[in-house]
C-alpha positions as CSV (number, residue, x, y, z in Angstrom):
1,M,36.5,35.1,-38.4
2,K,36.7,38.7,-37.8
3,D,39.5,40.7,-38.3
4,S,41.2,41.6,-34.9
5,T,41.3,45.5,-36.0
6,A,38.0,45.8,-36.8
7,L,36.6,43.9,-33.6
8,S,38.7,46.3,-31.7
9,Q,37.4,49.2,-33.6
10,K,33.9,48.1,-33.0
11,A,34.9,47.8,-29.2
12,H,36.6,51.4,-28.7
13,T,33.1,53.1,-30.8
14,T,30.9,55.0,-28.5
15,T,27.2,54.4,-29.4
16,S,24.0,56.4,-27.7
17,F,20.4,56.4,-27.9
18,Y,18.5,59.3,-26.2
19,H,15.8,61.9,-26.0
20,R,16.8,65.8,-26.7
21,A,14.6,68.8,-25.7
22,D,16.4,70.9,-28.6
23,S,14.9,70.3,-32.1
24,V,16.4,67.9,-34.2
25,S,19.2,69.5,-36.3
26,T,19.4,70.7,-40.2
27,G,21.4,69.2,-42.7
28,A,20.8,65.4,-43.3
29,C,22.3,63.7,-45.6
30,W,19.5,61.5,-46.0
31,Y,16.1,60.9,-45.5
32,L,14.3,57.6,-44.9
33,V,10.3,57.3,-45.3
34,D,8.1,54.5,-44.4
35,Q,5.6,54.3,-47.8
36,A,3.1,52.1,-46.2
37,K,2.4,55.2,-43.7
38,H,3.0,57.7,-46.5
39,S,1.9,56.2,-49.8
40,D,1.9,59.6,-51.6
41,V,5.8,60.5,-50.7
42,L,7.3,59.0,-54.5
43,R,4.7,61.9,-56.1
44,L,5.5,64.7,-53.3
45,L,9.3,63.9,-53.8
46,F,9.2,64.5,-57.6
47,E,6.9,67.9,-57.1
48,H,9.7,68.9,-54.6
49,D,12.7,67.5,-56.8
50,P,12.6,67.6,-60.9
51,A,15.3,65.0,-60.6
52,P,15.7,63.6,-57.3
53,V,18.1,61.1,-55.8
54,Y,16.5,57.9,-53.8
55,D,16.2,53.9,-53.9
56,L,13.6,51.7,-52.5
57,P,15.7,48.7,-50.3
58,Y,13.2,46.5,-50.7
59,I,13.7,46.2,-54.4
60,H,17.3,44.9,-53.9
61,S,15.3,41.4,-51.6
62,E,13.3,39.1,-51.7
63,Y,10.8,41.7,-50.7
64,R,10.6,43.3,-54.4
65,G,7.0,43.0,-54.9
66,Q,6.5,45.3,-51.7
67,A,8.9,47.9,-52.7
68,F,6.3,50.7,-52.8
69,D,4.9,49.6,-49.3
70,G,8.5,49.6,-47.9
71,P,11.2,51.8,-46.9
72,L,12.4,55.2,-49.4
73,V,15.8,56.3,-48.8
74,I,16.1,59.7,-50.3
75,K,19.2,62.4,-50.7
76,P,17.8,66.1,-51.1
77,T,19.2,67.5,-54.1
78,T,17.7,71.3,-53.9
79,S,16.8,73.5,-50.9
80,Q,13.2,72.9,-51.5
81,S,13.3,69.2,-51.1
82,E,15.3,69.7,-48.2
83,K,13.1,71.8,-46.5
84,W,10.0,69.6,-47.0
85,L,11.7,66.9,-45.6
86,H,13.3,68.2,-42.7
87,N,9.5,69.4,-42.1
88,W,8.4,65.8,-42.2
89,L,11.3,64.9,-40.0
90,T,9.9,67.5,-37.3
91,E,6.2,66.1,-37.9
92,A,7.5,62.5,-37.2
93,K,7.1,61.3,-40.8
94,A,10.7,60.9,-41.9
95,L,14.0,59.8,-40.3
96,A,16.9,61.8,-40.8
97,L,20.1,59.5,-41.8
98,H,23.8,61.2,-41.1
99,G,26.8,59.8,-43.1
100,P,29.2,62.1,-44.8
101,L,30.7,60.8,-47.7
102,L,28.4,57.7,-48.2
103,T,27.2,57.0,-51.3
104,L,23.6,55.9,-51.8
105,E,24.6,52.3,-52.7
106,K,26.5,51.9,-49.1
107,I,23.4,53.5,-47.4
108,R,20.9,51.2,-49.7
109,D,23.3,48.0,-49.1
110,H,22.7,48.9,-45.7
111,L,19.3,49.0,-45.2
112,V,18.8,45.7,-47.1
113,S,20.5,44.2,-44.5
114,L,17.9,45.3,-41.9
115,N,14.9,44.4,-44.0
116,T,14.6,41.2,-41.8
117,V,15.2,41.2,-38.0
118,R,15.3,37.9,-36.2
119,T,12.9,37.7,-33.1
120,P,12.3,35.0,-30.2
121,H,9.1,34.3,-32.5
122,G,11.0,34.2,-36.0
123,D,12.1,36.3,-38.5
124,S,9.9,39.0,-39.8
125,L,10.2,42.1,-41.7
126,F,11.7,44.9,-39.6
127,R,9.6,48.4,-40.4
128,Y,13.4,50.5,-39.6
129,S,11.8,53.2,-41.6
130,D,9.2,54.0,-39.0
131,P,10.0,56.9,-36.5
132,A,7.8,54.7,-33.9
133,A,10.0,51.6,-34.4
134,L,13.2,52.7,-33.0
135,G,11.5,55.5,-31.1
136,S,10.3,52.5,-29.2
137,L,13.2,50.4,-29.1
138,G,15.7,52.8,-28.7
139,T,16.1,52.8,-24.9
140,S,16.5,48.8,-24.7
141,L,18.8,48.5,-27.2
142,S,22.7,47.0,-26.4
143,H,25.5,48.6,-27.4
144,Y,25.8,46.3,-30.1
145,Q,22.3,46.6,-31.5
146,R,22.9,49.9,-31.9
147,L,26.3,49.7,-34.0
148,R,24.1,46.8,-35.7
149,L,21.5,49.6,-36.8
150,L,23.8,52.3,-37.4
151,G,26.3,50.3,-39.9
152,P,27.8,53.0,-41.7
153,L,25.9,55.6,-40.5
154,T,26.8,58.2,-37.8
155,A,23.7,59.1,-36.6
156,I,19.8,58.8,-37.1
157,H,17.4,60.9,-36.0
158,G,13.6,60.9,-35.3
159,R,10.5,62.1,-33.3
160,Y,7.8,59.8,-32.2
161,A,5.1,60.5,-29.3
162,G,6.1,64.1,-29.2
163,A,9.4,63.7,-28.3
164,N,12.7,64.1,-30.7
165,W,15.2,61.3,-30.7
166,S,19.0,60.5,-31.6
167,L,20.6,57.1,-32.4
168,T,24.2,58.2,-32.3
169,K,27.8,56.7,-32.8
170,D,31.3,58.1,-32.5
171,Q,34.6,56.4,-33.5
172,P,37.9,57.0,-32.5
173,S,38.7,56.9,-36.1
174,T,37.5,56.2,-39.6
175,V,37.6,52.7,-40.1
176,P,38.9,51.5,-43.2
177,D,36.6,49.8,-45.9
178,E,38.5,46.5,-45.5
179,L,37.6,46.2,-42.1
180,I,33.4,47.0,-42.6
181,E,31.8,44.0,-42.5
182,Q,30.5,42.4,-45.6
183,D,28.0,40.1,-44.8
184,P,26.8,41.1,-41.2
185,L,24.8,39.1,-38.9
186,P,20.9,39.8,-39.0
187,F,19.8,42.4,-36.8
188,E,18.3,40.7,-33.6
189,L,15.7,41.8,-31.1
190,T,15.5,39.9,-27.8
191,Q,12.1,39.4,-25.7
192,E,13.6,42.2,-23.2
193,N,13.8,44.2,-26.3
194,L,10.1,43.1,-26.9
195,A,9.0,43.4,-23.5
196,S,10.3,47.0,-23.6
197,V,8.4,48.2,-26.6
198,E,5.3,47.1,-24.7
199,V,6.0,48.4,-21.5
200,Y,6.9,51.9,-23.5
201,R,4.0,51.6,-25.7
202,R,1.2,51.0,-22.7
203,N,2.8,53.9,-21.0
204,L,2.1,55.7,-24.2
205,L,-1.7,54.9,-23.9
206,A,-1.9,55.5,-20.4
207,K,-0.6,59.1,-20.4
208,G,-2.7,59.8,-23.0
209,L,-5.9,58.3,-21.5
210,A,-5.3,60.1,-18.2
211,E,-4.2,63.7,-20.1
212,N,-7.7,63.5,-22.1
213,N,-9.7,62.7,-19.0
214,G,-7.9,64.9,-16.3
215,L,-6.4,62.2,-14.5
216,E,-2.9,61.3,-13.1
217,A,-0.8,58.7,-15.5
218,H,0.1,56.6,-12.7
219,T,-3.7,55.6,-11.9
220,V,-4.3,54.5,-15.3
221,S,-1.3,52.8,-15.3
222,C,-2.3,51.0,-12.6
223,W,-5.7,50.2,-13.9
224,F,-3.8,48.7,-16.6
225,Q,-2.0,46.3,-14.4
226,Q,-5.5,45.4,-12.5
227,L,-6.9,45.0,-15.5
228,E,-4.7,42.5,-16.7
229,T,-5.4,40.5,-13.6
230,L,-8.7,40.3,-14.6
231,G,-7.8,39.1,-18.2
232,A,-7.9,41.7,-20.7
233,P,-6.5,40.2,-23.6
234,S,-5.1,42.9,-25.6
235,E,-4.7,46.9,-25.4
236,Q,-7.7,47.3,-26.9
237,G,-9.2,45.5,-23.6
238,L,-7.3,47.7,-21.6
239,V,-8.8,50.9,-23.5
240,E,-12.2,49.7,-22.8
241,G,-11.8,48.2,-19.3
242,A,-10.1,51.9,-18.7
243,G,-12.8,53.5,-20.0
244,L,-16.0,52.0,-18.0
245,L,-14.0,53.1,-15.3
246,I,-13.5,56.9,-16.6
247,T,-17.3,56.7,-17.2
248,Q,-18.2,55.8,-14.1
249,S,-16.0,58.7,-12.8
250,F,-13.2,56.5,-10.7
251,T,-10.3,58.8,-10.1
252,R,-8.2,56.3,-7.9
253,V,-6.8,52.7,-8.2
254,L,-9.4,50.0,-7.6
255,S,-9.3,48.5,-4.0
256,E,-8.5,44.8,-3.5
257,D,-12.5,44.5,-2.1
258,E,-13.6,46.2,-5.8
259,L,-11.5,43.5,-7.7
260,A,-13.0,40.8,-5.5
261,T,-16.6,42.2,-6.4
262,V,-15.6,42.4,-10.5
263,R,-14.5,38.7,-10.2
264,K,-17.7,37.3,-8.1
265,A,-19.9,39.2,-10.6
266,R,-18.7,38.2,-13.9
267,Q,-20.7,35.3,-15.2
268,G,-18.1,33.6,-17.2
269,A,-14.5,33.9,-17.9
270,C,-14.8,35.9,-21.6
271,W,-13.2,39.6,-21.3
272,S,-16.8,40.5,-22.2
273,D,-18.1,39.3,-19.1
274,T,-15.6,41.0,-17.0
275,L,-16.7,44.1,-18.8
276,D,-20.4,43.8,-17.8
277,A,-19.2,43.2,-14.0
278,L,-17.1,46.7,-14.6
279,A,-19.9,48.2,-15.7
280,T,-22.0,47.6,-12.8
281,L,-19.3,48.1,-10.5
282,T,-20.7,50.7,-7.3
283,H,-18.7,53.9,-7.6
284,S,-17.9,54.4,-3.5
285,Q,-14.8,56.9,-3.5
286,D,-16.2,59.5,-1.0
287,G,-15.5,58.9,2.2
288,T,-13.6,55.4,1.9
């Protein structure tokens, strides 16, 4: 059973995830990079720092064979490497980790404990070093999920989809080492977390399509909902369907009559049949 003092400390710790309008501050203690997205980062690190301090969390777990495709934690030791990594932070290529007085071993051990995430569909690798992962999850996280992600860290900063975000923790006092969990429970994502990520991604997709085609984001979001009712099997299907509507110069949400026309015109239940029906949908926006 966990020490009651430790539980009390956790209960009185304030955590938050928020998007920020200002730039992410400098002076991070550590940086985290996803090598799966940036395979040249180790080479670049040695170019910016002749004696770098770094570790590969996967090496210390069952994912050893994937170590050079996984997370890389770096402590900048030169002004050149600090400037380079901060630039990567602003370019959404790296995360900044804050944890004064933490050792590389403590950071690494915490990250190793996050290698696997528990989900309603089973355990899987967790790409916590990808700014998109925490950036899309952030607003759906509970207090205890934020605590688990931060562990001994006081803050994680990143950038995703053109916005800076921060995950922070503010403790009323320092927690003694003996009260810190030595074997924390696996990080767990709920169905609500996964649904929130899907909605977040879909909103970004709708916003991008709208901006690129001079449409209202709300219109494209409504198209996505309508295309789902027509059987769109994936995000790719949503983009295909919306693309057809854009090509035909639609600028408003489809009417119930138009949806009924598509359902009646398609020859089968396949998504390709629905796309064919959408392609022949009569554009009748003027005067209706």
